[in-house]
DOLO-256608 format. One record per residue (C-alpha): residue in one letter; y, x, z. Coordinates in nm, 2 decimals, decimal comma. Layout:
{torro: a	c2: Y	c1: X	c3: Z}
...
//
This chain:
{torro: m	c2: 4,99	c1: 8,64	c3: 19,47}
{torro: a	c2: 5,05	c1: 8,93	c3: 19,27}
{torro: d	c2: 5,32	c1: 8,85	c3: 19,00}
{torro: d	c2: 5,34	c1: 9,15	c3: 18,73}
{torro: k	c2: 5,44	c1: 9,03	c3: 18,45}
{torro: g	c2: 5,31	c1: 9,28	c3: 18,28}
{torro: m	c2: 4,96	c1: 9,15	c3: 18,37}
{torro: n	c2: 4,99	c1: 8,80	c3: 18,47}
{torro: g	c2: 5,29	c1: 8,70	c3: 18,15}
{torro: s	c2: 5,16	c1: 8,50	c3: 17,84}
{torro: g	c2: 5,05	c1: 8,76	c3: 17,65}
{torro: g	c2: 4,71	c1: 8,76	c3: 17,79}
{torro: v	c2: 4,49	c1: 9,05	c3: 17,94}
{torro: i	c2: 4,19	c1: 9,28	c3: 17,81}
{torro: f	c2: 3,95	c1: 9,44	c3: 18,04}
{torro: t	c2: 3,78	c1: 9,75	c3: 17,84}
{torro: n	c2: 3,50	c1: 9,99	c3: 17,93}
{torro: v	c2: 3,38	c1: 9,73	c3: 18,22}
{torro: r	c2: 3,03	c1: 9,67	c3: 18,29}
{torro: i	c2: 2,99	c1: 9,30	c3: 18,23}
{torro: l	c2: 2,77	c1: 9,10	c3: 18,49}
{torro: d	c2: 2,80	c1: 8,78	c3: 18,33}
{torro: g	c2: 2,63	c1: 8,55	c3: 18,57}
{torro: s	c2: 2,39	c1: 8,44	c3: 18,34}
{torro: g	c2: 2,11	c1: 8,66	c3: 18,53}
{torro: d	c2: 2,11	c1: 8,88	c3: 18,24}
{torro: y	c2: 2,13	c1: 9,23	c3: 18,30}
{torro: p	c2: 2,51	c1: 9,40	c3: 18,30}
{torro: f	c2: 2,61	c1: 9,52	c3: 17,97}
{torro: t	c2: 2,95	c1: 9,77	c3: 17,85}
{torro: g	c2: 3,19	c1: 9,52	c3: 17,69}
{torro: e	c2: 3,55	c1: 9,39	c3: 17,71}
{torro: v	c2: 3,65	c1: 9,11	c3: 17,81}
{torro: v	c2: 4,00	c1: 8,86	c3: 17,68}
{torro: v	c2: 4,17	c1: 8,63	c3: 17,88}
{torro: q	c2: 4,42	c1: 8,43	c3: 17,72}
{torro: g	c2: 4,61	c1: 8,17	c3: 17,97}
{torro: n	c2: 4,37	c1: 8,09	c3: 18,18}
{torro: r	c2: 4,02	c1: 8,10	c3: 18,04}
{torro: i	c2: 3,84	c1: 8,39	c3: 17,84}
{torro: r	c2: 3,86	c1: 8,41	c3: 17,47}
{torro: s	c2: 3,64	c1: 8,65	c3: 17,41}
{torro: v	c2: 3,33	c1: 8,86	c3: 17,52}
{torro: t	c2: 3,27	c1: 9,18	c3: 17,32}
{torro: r	c2: 2,96	c1: 9,41	c3: 17,39}
{torro: g	c2: 2,97	c1: 9,74	c3: 17,30}
{torro: s	c2: 3,23	c1: 10,02	c3: 17,38}
{torro: a	c2: 3,60	c1: 10,00	c3: 17,30}
{torro: r	c2: 3,75	c1: 9,81	c3: 17,04}
{torro: i	c2: 4,04	c1: 9,54	c3: 17,09}
{torro: g	c2: 4,15	c1: 9,78	c3: 17,40}
{torro: a	c2: 4,16	c1: 10,06	c3: 17,16}
{torro: a	c2: 4,36	c1: 9,90	c3: 16,88}
{torro: g	c2: 4,61	c1: 9,70	c3: 17,15}
{torro: g	c2: 4,86	c1: 9,46	c3: 17,00}
{torro: g	c2: 5,02	c1: 9,11	c3: 17,11}
{torro: g	c2: 5,17	c1: 9,23	c3: 17,41}
{torro: q	c2: 4,86	c1: 9,21	c3: 17,61}
{torro: a	c2: 4,78	c1: 9,40	c3: 17,92}
{torro: v	c2: 4,46	c1: 9,63	c3: 17,90}
{torro: i	c2: 4,31	c1: 9,69	c3: 18,20}
{torro: d	c2: 4,06	c1: 10,02	c3: 18,13}
{torro: g	c2: 3,83	c1: 9,98	c3: 18,40}
{torro: m	c2: 3,64	c1: 10,29	c3: 18,35}
{torro: g	c2: 3,28	c1: 10,19	c3: 18,40}
{torro: a	c2: 3,36	c1: 9,94	c3: 18,70}
{torro: t	c2: 3,20	c1: 9,59	c3: 18,69}
{torro: l	c2: 3,34	c1: 9,24	c3: 18,60}
{torro: m	c2: 3,19	c1: 8,96	c3: 18,77}
{torro: p	c2: 3,22	c1: 8,62	c3: 18,78}
{torro: g	c2: 3,42	c1: 8,52	c3: 19,12}
{torro: m	c2: 3,19	c1: 8,42	c3: 19,38}
{torro: c	c2: 3,13	c1: 8,05	c3: 19,57}
{torro: d	c2: 3,08	c1: 7,99	c3: 19,93}
{torro: a	c2: 2,91	c1: 7,65	c3: 19,94}
{torro: h	c2: 2,94	c1: 7,58	c3: 20,28}
{torro: l	c2: 3,30	c1: 7,66	c3: 20,39}
{torro: h	c2: 3,53	c1: 7,54	c3: 20,68}
{torro: l	c2: 3,89	c1: 7,62	c3: 20,55}
{torro: s	c2: 4,00	c1: 7,47	c3: 20,90}
{torro: w	c2: 3,74	c1: 7,69	c3: 21,14}
{torro: n	c2: 3,97	c1: 7,94	c3: 21,27}
{torro: n	c2: 3,82	c1: 8,20	c3: 21,39}
{torro: a	c2: 3,83	c1: 8,06	c3: 21,74}
{torro: p	c2: 3,53	c1: 8,16	c3: 21,98}
{torro: g	c2: 3,43	c1: 7,79	c3: 22,00}
{torro: i	c2: 3,46	c1: 7,47	c3: 21,91}
{torro: d	c2: 3,70	c1: 7,30	c3: 22,20}
{torro: p	c2: 3,96	c1: 7,61	c3: 22,01}
{torro: i	c2: 3,92	c1: 7,47	c3: 21,65}
{torro: q	c2: 3,99	c1: 7,10	c3: 21,78}
{torro: m	c2: 4,21	c1: 7,11	c3: 22,02}
{torro: m	c2: 4,49	c1: 7,27	c3: 21,80}
{torro: p	c2: 4,81	c1: 7,13	c3: 21,72}
{torro: p	c2: 4,80	c1: 6,97	c3: 21,36}
{torro: e	c2: 5,10	c1: 7,16	c3: 21,25}
{torro: e	c2: 4,95	c1: 7,52	c3: 21,35}
{torro: h	c2: 4,61	c1: 7,43	c3: 21,26}
{torro: t	c2: 4,79	c1: 7,34	c3: 20,88}
{torro: l	c2: 4,91	c1: 7,67	c3: 20,86}
{torro: v	c2: 4,60	c1: 7,84	c3: 20,98}
{torro: t	c2: 4,38	c1: 7,64	c3: 20,71}
{torro: a	c2: 4,61	c1: 7,82	c3: 20,47}
{torro: e	c2: 4,60	c1: 8,14	c3: 20,63}
{torro: m	c2: 4,22	c1: 8,10	c3: 20,60}
{torro: a	c2: 4,23	c1: 8,03	c3: 20,27}
{torro: k	c2: 4,36	c1: 8,34	c3: 20,12}
{torro: i	c2: 4,16	c1: 8,55	c3: 20,36}
{torro: v	c2: 3,92	c1: 8,41	c3: 20,15}
{torro: l	c2: 4,04	c1: 8,49	c3: 19,83}
{torro: d	c2: 4,10	c1: 8,80	c3: 19,93}
{torro: a	c2: 3,68	c1: 8,87	c3: 20,01}
{torro: g	c2: 3,66	c1: 8,77	c3: 19,64}
{torro: f	c2: 3,55	c1: 8,38	c3: 19,70}
{torro: t	c2: 3,75	c1: 8,21	c3: 19,43}
{torro: m	c2: 3,57	c1: 7,89	c3: 19,47}
{torro: g	c2: 3,46	c1: 7,70	c3: 19,78}
{torro: r	c2: 3,27	c1: 7,40	c3: 19,82}
{torro: g	c2: 3,48	c1: 7,20	c3: 20,17}
{torro: a	c2: 3,18	c1: 7,14	c3: 20,46}
{torro: a	c2: 3,42	c1: 7,00	c3: 20,68}
{torro: a	c2: 3,75	c1: 6,97	c3: 20,81}
{torro: a	c2: 3,84	c1: 6,98	c3: 21,15}
{torro: k	c2: 4,16	c1: 6,70	c3: 21,11}
{torro: p	c2: 4,13	c1: 6,44	c3: 20,87}
{torro: r	c2: 4,38	c1: 6,56	c3: 20,57}
{torro: l	c2: 4,37	c1: 6,95	c3: 20,67}
{torro: d	c2: 4,16	c1: 7,03	c3: 20,34}
{torro: v	c2: 4,35	c1: 6,76	c3: 20,15}
{torro: v	c2: 4,69	c1: 6,93	c3: 20,21}
{torro: v	c2: 4,57	c1: 7,29	c3: 20,17}
{torro: r	c2: 4,39	c1: 7,19	c3: 19,83}
{torro: n	c2: 4,65	c1: 7,03	c3: 19,70}
{torro: f	c2: 4,88	c1: 7,31	c3: 19,78}
{torro: i	c2: 4,64	c1: 7,55	c3: 19,61}
{torro: n	c2: 4,63	c1: 7,35	c3: 19,32}
{torro: d	c2: 5,02	c1: 7,36	c3: 19,30}
{torro: g	c2: 5,01	c1: 7,72	c3: 19,31}
{torro: r	c2: 5,24	c1: 7,71	c3: 19,65}
{torro: i	c2: 4,95	c1: 7,92	c3: 19,81}
{torro: p	c2: 4,69	c1: 8,14	c3: 19,74}
{torro: g	c2: 4,36	c1: 8,04	c3: 19,80}
{torro: p	c2: 4,00	c1: 7,98	c3: 19,64}
{torro: r	c2: 3,96	c1: 7,65	c3: 19,45}
{torro: y	c2: 3,86	c1: 7,40	c3: 19,64}
{torro: t	c2: 3,69	c1: 7,07	c3: 19,71}
{torro: a	c2: 3,83	c1: 6,91	c3: 20,03}
{torro: a	c2: 3,59	c1: 6,74	c3: 20,28}
{torro: g	c2: 3,74	c1: 6,54	c3: 20,57}
{torro: p	c2: 3,57	c1: 6,52	c3: 20,95}
{torro: e	c2: 3,21	c1: 6,46	c3: 20,93}
{torro: i	c2: 3,09	c1: 6,09	c3: 21,03}
{torro: t	c2: 2,87	c1: 6,09	c3: 21,33}
{torro: t	c2: 2,63	c1: 5,87	c3: 21,57}
{torro: v	c2: 2,72	c1: 5,81	c3: 21,90}
{torro: g	c2: 2,64	c1: 6,11	c3: 22,10}
{torro: g	c2: 2,58	c1: 6,33	c3: 21,77}
{torro: l	c2: 2,72	c1: 6,58	c3: 21,65}
{torro: g	c2: 3,09	c1: 6,59	c3: 21,63}
{torro: d	c2: 3,11	c1: 6,34	c3: 21,92}
{torro: s	c2: 3,26	c1: 6,55	c3: 22,16}
{torro: a	c2: 3,44	c1: 6,37	c3: 22,39}
{torro: p	c2: 3,34	c1: 6,38	c3: 22,77}
{torro: s	c2: 3,15	c1: 6,03	c3: 22,85}
{torro: h	c2: 3,41	c1: 5,99	c3: 23,14}
{torro: i	c2: 3,69	c1: 6,04	c3: 22,89}
{torro: p	c2: 3,56	c1: 5,82	c3: 22,56}
{torro: h	c2: 3,91	c1: 5,91	c3: 22,35}
{torro: e	c2: 3,87	c1: 5,97	c3: 21,96}
{torro: g	c2: 4,12	c1: 6,20	c3: 21,95}
{torro: l	c2: 3,88	c1: 6,47	c3: 22,13}
{torro: n	c2: 3,64	c1: 6,39	c3: 21,88}
{torro: l	c2: 3,53	c1: 6,70	c3: 21,55}
{torro: g	c2: 3,40	c1: 6,46	c3: 21,39}
{torro: i	c2: 3,47	c1: 6,06	c3: 21,31}
{torro: v	c2: 3,21	c1: 5,86	c3: 21,57}
{torro: v	c2: 3,05	c1: 5,53	c3: 21,40}
{torro: s	c2: 2,76	c1: 5,29	c3: 21,54}
{torro: g	c2: 2,60	c1: 5,05	c3: 21,27}
{torro: p	c2: 2,63	c1: 5,02	c3: 20,87}
{torro: e	c2: 3,03	c1: 4,83	c3: 20,89}
{torro: e	c2: 3,16	c1: 5,11	c3: 21,09}
{torro: v	c2: 3,03	c1: 5,35	c3: 20,85}
{torro: r	c2: 3,18	c1: 5,18	c3: 20,59}
{torro: r	c2: 3,50	c1: 5,18	c3: 20,71}
{torro: a	c2: 3,47	c1: 5,57	c3: 20,80}
{torro: v	c2: 3,45	c1: 5,64	c3: 20,43}
{torro: r	c2: 3,67	c1: 5,44	c3: 20,31}
{torro: m	c2: 3,95	c1: 5,61	c3: 20,55}
{torro: l	c2: 3,82	c1: 5,94	c3: 20,44}
{torro: i	c2: 3,87	c1: 5,83	c3: 20,04}
{torro: k	c2: 4,21	c1: 5,72	c3: 20,18}
{torro: y	c2: 4,29	c1: 6,03	c3: 20,33}
{torro: g	c2: 4,23	c1: 6,19	c3: 19,93}
{torro: v	c2: 3,88	c1: 6,37	c3: 20,00}
{torro: d	c2: 3,63	c1: 6,53	c3: 19,73}
{torro: s	c2: 3,35	c1: 6,49	c3: 19,93}
{torro: i	c2: 3,19	c1: 6,28	c3: 20,20}
{torro: k	c2: 2,95	c1: 6,47	c3: 20,48}
{torro: l	c2: 2,74	c1: 6,27	c3: 20,73}
{torro: n	c2: 2,60	c1: 6,45	c3: 21,03}
{torro: l	c2: 2,23	c1: 6,40	c3: 20,98}
{torro: s	c2: 2,10	c1: 6,62	c3: 21,25}
{torro: g	c2: 2,20	c1: 6,79	c3: 21,59}
{torro: e	c2: 2,31	c1: 7,14	c3: 21,68}
{torro: e	c2: 2,18	c1: 7,37	c3: 21,92}
{torro: i	c2: 2,50	c1: 7,44	c3: 22,07}
{torro: t	c2: 2,65	c1: 7,09	c3: 22,11}
{torro: g	c2: 2,34	c1: 6,97	c3: 22,32}
{torro: m	c2: 2,16	c1: 6,77	c3: 22,10}
{torro: k	c2: 1,85	c1: 6,93	c3: 21,91}
{torro: a	c2: 1,86	c1: 7,07	c3: 21,55}
{torro: e	c2: 1,56	c1: 6,88	c3: 21,50}
{torro: e	c2: 1,66	c1: 6,50	c3: 21,60}
{torro: t	c2: 1,76	c1: 6,26	c3: 21,34}
{torro: p	c2: 2,00	c1: 6,00	c3: 21,46}
{torro: m	c2: 2,17	c1: 5,86	c3: 21,20}
{torro: s	c2: 1,99	c1: 5,50	c3: 21,06}
{torro: e	c2: 1,88	c1: 5,46	c3: 20,73}
{torro: e	c2: 2,09	c1: 5,16	c3: 20,70}
{torro: e	c2: 2,41	c1: 5,41	c3: 20,79}
{torro: v	c2: 2,29	c1: 5,67	c3: 20,56}
{torro: a	c2: 2,28	c1: 5,38	c3: 20,30}
{torro: m	c2: 2,60	c1: 5,27	c3: 20,30}
{torro: a	c2: 2,79	c1: 5,58	c3: 20,34}
{torro: a	c2: 2,61	c1: 5,66	c3: 20,01}
{torro: q	c2: 2,69	c1: 5,29	c3: 19,84}
{torro: e	c2: 3,03	c1: 5,36	c3: 19,96}
{torro: a	c2: 3,07	c1: 5,71	c3: 19,84}
{torro: r	c2: 2,94	c1: 5,66	c3: 19,49}
{torro: a	c2: 3,15	c1: 5,39	c3: 19,43}
{torro: r	c2: 3,49	c1: 5,58	c3: 19,46}
{torro: n	c2: 3,26	c1: 5,87	c3: 19,27}
{torro: k	c2: 3,25	c1: 6,08	c3: 19,56}
{torro: v	c2: 3,01	c1: 6,39	c3: 19,62}
{torro: l	c2: 2,79	c1: 6,33	c3: 19,91}
{torro: a	c2: 2,69	c1: 6,63	c3: 20,18}
{torro: a	c2: 2,49	c1: 6,62	c3: 20,51}
{torro: h	c2: 2,47	c1: 6,87	c3: 20,82}
{torro: a	c2: 2,06	c1: 6,80	c3: 20,79}
{torro: r	c2: 1,87	c1: 7,09	c3: 20,97}
{torro: s	c2: 1,57	c1: 6,86	c3: 21,08}
{torro: s	c2: 1,27	c1: 6,76	c3: 20,84}
{torro: g	c2: 1,36	c1: 6,39	c3: 20,86}
{torro: s	c2: 1,72	c1: 6,46	c3: 20,77}
{torro: v	c2: 1,65	c1: 6,67	c3: 20,44}
{torro: k	c2: 1,48	c1: 6,38	c3: 20,36}
{torro: q	c2: 1,74	c1: 6,14	c3: 20,40}
{torro: c	c2: 1,91	c1: 6,36	c3: 20,19}
{torro: v	c2: 1,65	c1: 6,33	c3: 19,88}
{torro: r	c2: 1,64	c1: 5,91	c3: 19,97}
{torro: h	c2: 1,94	c1: 5,91	c3: 19,95}
{torro: g	c2: 2,08	c1: 6,12	c3: 19,71}
{torro: i	c2: 2,32	c1: 6,36	c3: 19,93}
{torro: q	c2: 2,39	c1: 6,63	c3: 19,69}
{torro: n	c2: 2,49	c1: 6,88	c3: 19,93}
{torro: i	c2: 2,25	c1: 6,96	c3: 20,21}
{torro: y	c2: 2,37	c1: 7,20	c3: 20,44}
{torro: h	c2: 2,11	c1: 7,44	c3: 20,69}
{torro: a	c2: 1,75	c1: 7,26	c3: 20,59}
{torro: s	c2: 1,58	c1: 7,52	c3: 20,86}
{torro: f	c2: 1,27	c1: 7,27	c3: 20,97}
{torro: a	c2: 1,21	c1: 7,09	c3: 20,63}
{torro: d	c2: 0,82	c1: 7,05	c3: 20,62}
{torro: e	c2: 0,60	c1: 7,03	c3: 20,37}
{torro: e	c2: 0,70	c1: 6,70	c3: 20,28}
{torro: a	c2: 1,03	c1: 6,75	c3: 20,24}
{torro: l	c2: 0,98	c1: 7,04	c3: 20,04}
{torro: d	c2: 0,80	c1: 6,82	c3: 19,78}
{torro: m	c2: 1,06	c1: 6,57	c3: 19,77}
{torro: l	c2: 1,31	c1: 6,87	c3: 19,72}
{torro: e	c2: 1,11	c1: 7,04	c3: 19,44}
{torro: a	c2: 1,09	c1: 6,68	c3: 19,30}
{torro: a	c2: 1,48	c1: 6,67	c3: 19,27}
{torro: k	c2: 1,58	c1: 6,97	c3: 19,26}
{torro: d	c2: 1,85	c1: 6,91	c3: 18,96}
{torro: k	c2: 2,03	c1: 6,67	c3: 19,19}
{torro: h	c2: 2,05	c1: 6,88	c3: 19,50}
{torro: f	c2: 2,21	c1: 7,20	c3: 19,62}
{torro: v	c2: 2,12	c1: 7,36	c3: 19,97}
{torro: a	c2: 2,36	c1: 7,60	c3: 20,17}
{torro: p	c2: 2,14	c1: 7,71	c3: 20,50}
{torro: g	c2: 2,42	c1: 7,86	c3: 20,67}
{torro: l	c2: 2,26	c1: 8,18	c3: 20,78}
{torro: a	c2: 2,52	c1: 8,39	c3: 20,91}
{torro: w	c2: 2,57	c1: 8,12	c3: 21,20}
{torro: l	c2: 2,24	c1: 8,12	c3: 21,31}
{torro: i	c2: 2,22	c1: 8,53	c3: 21,30}
{torro: n	c2: 2,54	c1: 8,56	c3: 21,47}
{torro: t	c2: 2,49	c1: 8,30	c3: 21,72}
{torro: a	c2: 2,19	c1: 8,43	c3: 21,81}
{torro: r	c2: 2,19	c1: 8,81	c3: 21,82}
{torro: h	c2: 2,59	c1: 8,90	c3: 21,82}
{torro: a	c2: 2,76	c1: 8,64	c3: 21,99}
{torro: g	c2: 2,73	c1: 8,83	c3: 22,33}
{torro: e	c2: 3,11	c1: 8,87	c3: 22,40}
{torro: w	c2: 3,18	c1: 8,53	c3: 22,35}
{torro: g	c2: 2,95	c1: 8,42	c3: 22,65}
{torro: i	c2: 2,65	c1: 8,35	c3: 22,44}
{torro: k	c2: 2,41	c1: 8,64	c3: 22,53}
{torro: p	c2: 2,08	c1: 8,68	c3: 22,36}
{torro: g	c2: 1,78	c1: 8,60	c3: 22,57}
{torro: t	c2: 1,94	c1: 8,31	c3: 22,74}
{torro: p	c2: 1,76	c1: 7,97	c3: 22,65}
{torro: l	c2: 2,05	c1: 7,88	c3: 22,35}
{torro: t	c2: 2,01	c1: 8,19	c3: 22,17}
{torro: i	c2: 1,63	c1: 8,12	c3: 22,21}
{torro: a	c2: 1,64	c1: 7,84	c3: 22,04}
{torro: y	c2: 1,88	c1: 7,94	c3: 21,75}
{torro: e	c2: 1,62	c1: 8,23	c3: 21,67}
{torro: r	c2: 1,36	c1: 8,01	c3: 21,65}
{torro: e	c2: 1,55	c1: 7,80	c3: 21,41}
{torro: l	c2: 1,68	c1: 8,14	c3: 21,24}
{torro: e	c2: 1,28	c1: 8,20	c3: 21,21}
{torro: a	c2: 1,18	c1: 7,86	c3: 21,05}
{torro: a	c2: 1,50	c1: 7,88	c3: 20,83}
{torro: v	c2: 1,39	c1: 8,25	c3: 20,65}
{torro: e	c2: 1,07	c1: 8,07	c3: 20,59}
{torro: t	c2: 1,17	c1: 7,74	c3: 20,44}
{torro: c	c2: 1,44	c1: 7,91	c3: 20,23}
{torro: k	c2: 1,17	c1: 8,12	c3: 20,09}
{torro: k	c2: 0,96	c1: 7,85	c3: 20,00}
{torro: m	c2: 1,28	c1: 7,71	c3: 19,86}
{torro: h	c2: 1,32	c1: 7,97	c3: 19,63}
{torro: r	c2: 0,97	c1: 8,02	c3: 19,49}
{torro: r	c2: 1,02	c1: 7,63	c3: 19,41}
{torro: g	c2: 1,30	c1: 7,66	c3: 19,21}
{torro: i	c2: 1,57	c1: 7,48	c3: 19,44}
{torro: r	c2: 1,91	c1: 7,58	c3: 19,43}
{torro: v	c2: 1,95	c1: 7,78	c3: 19,75}
{torro: l	c2: 2,35	c1: 7,92	c3: 19,74}
{torro: p	c2: 2,56	c1: 8,15	c3: 20,02}
{torro: g	c2: 2,79	c1: 7,94	c3: 20,26}
{torro: g	c2: 2,71	c1: 8,09	c3: 20,61}
{torro: d	c2: 2,94	c1: 7,82	c3: 20,82}
{torro: y	c2: 3,18	c1: 8,12	c3: 20,88}
{torro: g	c2: 3,50	c1: 8,06	c3: 21,06}
{torro: f	c2: 3,41	c1: 8,14	c3: 21,44}
{torro: a	c2: 3,45	c1: 8,46	c3: 21,63}
{torro: w	c2: 3,17	c1: 8,57	c3: 21,58}
{torro: t	c2: 3,12	c1: 8,44	c3: 21,22}
{torro: p	c2: 3,48	c1: 8,54	c3: 21,10}
{torro: q	c2: 3,61	c1: 8,39	c3: 20,70}
{torro: g	c2: 3,66	c1: 8,69	c3: 20,52}
{torro: t	c2: 3,30	c1: 8,82	c3: 20,57}
{torro: n	c2: 3,12	c1: 8,55	c3: 20,37}
{torro: a	c2: 2,99	c1: 8,81	c3: 20,11}
{torro: k	c2: 2,74	c1: 8,89	c3: 20,40}
{torro: d	c2: 2,56	c1: 8,60	c3: 20,28}
{torro: l	c2: 2,45	c1: 8,79	c3: 20,00}
{torro: e	c2: 2,30	c1: 9,08	c3: 20,16}
{torro: t	c2: 2,14	c1: 8,86	c3: 20,36}
{torro: f	c2: 1,98	c1: 8,69	c3: 20,06}
{torro: v	c2: 1,85	c1: 9,01	c3: 19,99}
{torro: e	c2: 1,72	c1: 9,14	c3: 20,32}
{torro: m	c2: 1,54	c1: 8,82	c3: 20,48}
{torro: l	c2: 1,50	c1: 8,56	c3: 20,20}
{torro: g	c2: 1,33	c1: 8,81	c3: 19,89}
{torro: f	c2: 1,62	c1: 8,72	c3: 19,66}
{torro: s	c2: 1,65	c1: 9,04	c3: 19,41}
{torro: p	c2: 2,04	c1: 9,16	c3: 19,40}
{torro: m	c2: 2,06	c1: 8,99	c3: 19,04}
{torro: e	c2: 1,97	c1: 8,61	c3: 19,18}
{torro: a	c2: 2,15	c1: 8,66	c3: 19,49}
{torro: i	c2: 2,46	c1: 8,71	c3: 19,29}
{torro: v	c2: 2,38	c1: 8,40	c3: 19,03}
{torro: s	c2: 2,35	c1: 8,22	c3: 19,36}
{torro: a	c2: 2,70	c1: 8,29	c3: 19,43}
{torro: t	c2: 2,86	c1: 8,27	c3: 19,06}
{torro: k	c2: 2,67	c1: 8,05	c3: 18,82}
{torro: l	c2: 2,54	c1: 7,82	c3: 19,10}
{torro: g	c2: 2,87	c1: 7,82	c3: 19,24}
{torro: g	c2: 3,02	c1: 7,71	c3: 18,95}
{torro: q	c2: 2,72	c1: 7,42	c3: 18,95}
{torro: i	c2: 2,80	c1: 7,33	c3: 19,29}
{torro: m	c2: 3,20	c1: 7,28	c3: 19,23}
{torro: g	c2: 3,11	c1: 7,02	c3: 18,95}
{torro: m	c2: 3,22	c1: 7,24	c3: 18,69}
{torro: g	c2: 2,89	c1: 7,42	c3: 18,57}
{torro: d	c2: 3,04	c1: 7,40	c3: 18,23}
{torro: e	c2: 3,31	c1: 7,60	c3: 18,30}
{torro: l	c2: 3,29	c1: 7,83	c3: 18,58}
{torro: g	c2: 3,11	c1: 8,10	c3: 18,74}
{torro: m	c2: 3,00	c1: 8,29	c3: 18,43}
{torro: i	c2: 3,16	c1: 8,54	c3: 18,24}
{torro: k	c2: 3,16	c1: 8,31	c3: 17,88}
{torro: p	c2: 3,43	c1: 8,23	c3: 17,60}
{torro: g	c2: 3,57	c1: 7,93	c3: 17,71}
{torro: y	c2: 3,49	c1: 7,93	c3: 18,08}
{torro: l	c2: 3,78	c1: 8,00	c3: 18,33}
{torro: a	c2: 3,89	c1: 8,30	c3: 18,41}
{torro: d	c2: 3,79	c1: 8,38	c3: 18,76}
{torro: m	c2: 3,65	c1: 8,72	c3: 18,77}
{torro: l	c2: 3,62	c1: 8,99	c3: 19,05}
{torro: l	c2: 3,66	c1: 9,37	c3: 18,89}
{torro: v	c2: 3,42	c1: 9,54	c3: 19,14}
{torro: d	c2: 3,44	c1: 9,95	c3: 19,21}
{torro: g	c2: 3,08	c1: 10,02	c3: 19,20}
{torro: d	c2: 2,72	c1: 9,80	c3: 19,07}
{torro: p	c2: 2,65	c1: 9,53	c3: 19,31}
{torro: i	c2: 2,30	c1: 9,48	c3: 19,17}
{torro: a	c2: 2,24	c1: 9,88	c3: 19,28}
{torro: n	c2: 2,39	c1: 9,77	c3: 19,61}
{torro: i	c2: 2,50	c1: 9,44	c3: 19,72}
{torro: r	c2: 2,69	c1: 9,58	c3: 20,03}
{torro: t	c2: 2,96	c1: 9,68	c3: 19,72}
{torro: l	c2: 3,06	c1: 9,31	c3: 19,76}
{torro: q	c2: 3,12	c1: 9,28	c3: 20,13}
{torro: d	c2: 3,42	c1: 9,57	c3: 20,12}
{torro: k	c2: 3,73	c1: 9,46	c3: 20,02}
{torro: t	c2: 3,88	c1: 9,81	c3: 19,90}
{torro: r	c2: 3,64	c1: 9,82	c3: 19,60}
{torro: l	c2: 3,73	c1: 9,47	c3: 19,50}
{torro: l	c2: 4,02	c1: 9,65	c3: 19,27}
{torro: a	c2: 4,15	c1: 9,33	c3: 19,10}
{torro: i	c2: 4,02	c1: 8,91	c3: 19,22}
{torro: m	c2: 4,17	c1: 8,73	c3: 18,89}
{torro: k	c2: 4,18	c1: 8,34	c3: 18,93}
{torro: d	c2: 4,28	c1: 8,14	c3: 18,67}
{torro: g	c2: 4,35	c1: 8,41	c3: 18,43}
{torro: k	c2: 4,62	c1: 8,53	c3: 18,71}
{torro: f	c2: 4,58	c1: 8,85	c3: 18,90}
{torro: h	c2: 4,57	c1: 8,77	c3: 19,29}
{torro: k	c2: 4,50	c1: 9,10	c3: 19,38}
{torro: a	c2: 4,64	c1: 9,36	c3: 19,04}
{torro: p	c2: 4,42	c1: 9,64	c3: 18,99}
{torro: k	c2: 4,62	c1: 9,97	c3: 19,08}
{torro: m	c2: 4,66	c1: 10,15	c3: 18,75}
{torro: n	c2: 4,82	c1: 10,49	c3: 18,69}
{torro: e	c2: 4,90	c1: 10,57	c3: 18,33}
{torro: q	c2: 4,51	c1: 10,66	c3: 18,24}
{torro: r	c2: 4,41	c1: 10,34	c3: 18,38}
{torro: r	c2: 4,66	c1: 10,10	c3: 18,24}
{torro: r	c2: 4,84	c1: 10,06	c3: 17,92}
{torro: l	c2: 5,08	c1: 9,76	c3: 17,84}
{torro: i	c2: 5,04	c1: 9,71	c3: 17,42}
{torro: a	c2: 5,42	c1: 9,61	c3: 17,32}
//
C-alpha cells in the first residue's frame, strides 16, 4: 500500500482541477473535493478555489482535468477463486496456500479500481472471513468486502463435487444438505465461522453436469435457510439461473440474486414488484468467456457444453435488458476467478453492460458505484462522491463516459483511494502536486 506521509497523513487531501463524476447519474462537473480523515468533507463546483489558496498541511492533488469518481463494486466476487483452469484446482488447493492466494486476489481486485466487493461464495469455510478481517485491520490491501462461506447445496446439486463412489464431505465445494434440519445446521455453522451472508445453490450449472434450468432445493429447505439467516441479521444470496429459483428468491426474500438467466415473465413481474428488496448480478463474463474463450483450457466452442452456454448467454442478455427496462437493479460482477475469467479484469463487465445490455456508460458506472454502495448495505455513505461519504475514489486519466473501456486500463487509474488513504498514490511532478505547509 502506498504510504506517502504527505498524501496519507492527517492533514487531509484536496483534489483540485478534476472532473467530478459523482455516481449520482448527473453529468460530470469541474470542481474540487476535500478529504478529511476517511470521509469526504466537501465537494465544490467550479474552478480551483481551495486548491489555489491551500492551507492546513493538506496535500493538494492537481488532477489536470482527470476524472474523479467513486471506487467500483464487484457485486459477485469470489476472492478465493484463484484463476485456476477449473473447479478442482480451486477446491483441492491446501488451505494454507489458499489463504495466501485469496489475499493475493484481494489486492489484484483493488488494483483494478474495485474498492468494494460482495462476497458470493468461498471455496473453504473461513477463507473469506480471515481475509476480510485482515483487510479491515489494515494488514493487507483489498476492497471493502462482505465475507461469504461455501454455498449450501443439495445432494447431487451444484457444489456436491465428490464422486458417487467416494462420498466424502472434504471433496465438496459446497456444504451438502438434505432436508430443513440439515439446512438449519449448515446456516448456523456458517454464522459461527463469521460470514456476512448465506448463499444457497437454488439451480444447476451446465459445467457441473446439472442443468441450469433445474431447481433442486425444496421450498421447505429455502424457508429454513431464510428463517435462520434472518434471525442473525445475515444477508441471503442465491445461485439462481432457473426461472423457478428466481421465484424462490422473491418468495423468501433472498436479497442478492446471482444470474437469473432464465427468469420468465412471471419471475420478472415478481422481481419488479419487489425491486427495492433485490439486486441481480448476472455474471455475464462467465457465460461469454466459457462459451467463447476457454478453448485453451479444453472447453472448445461448438461442443455441447459451449452450445449450452451460448444458449444461456442469449437468454441472459434478453433477461437483463428486460430487468433494466423494469428498473430492477442489475450490477456488475462476472464470476471472475477462473483462468478464462481472471481476477483483475472485472471492469470488463461495464463494457458488456453498454455493448450487450443497452446501458448507457453513465448507467453502467452508476450500477458499479451508487448501486454498489447499496448492495454493500452502505448506500448512505458509500458509492458516491458526496460530503460525509467514505472517501473511496478513483482518479482516472480520461473520460469513462466517452469511453467505458478506459476503466479496464490500470495505467489510466492514476490514483486509487480507499478509506481516505491512497492504495495507489498519484505520481505527481512539481506541476501536479503541491504540499501546502
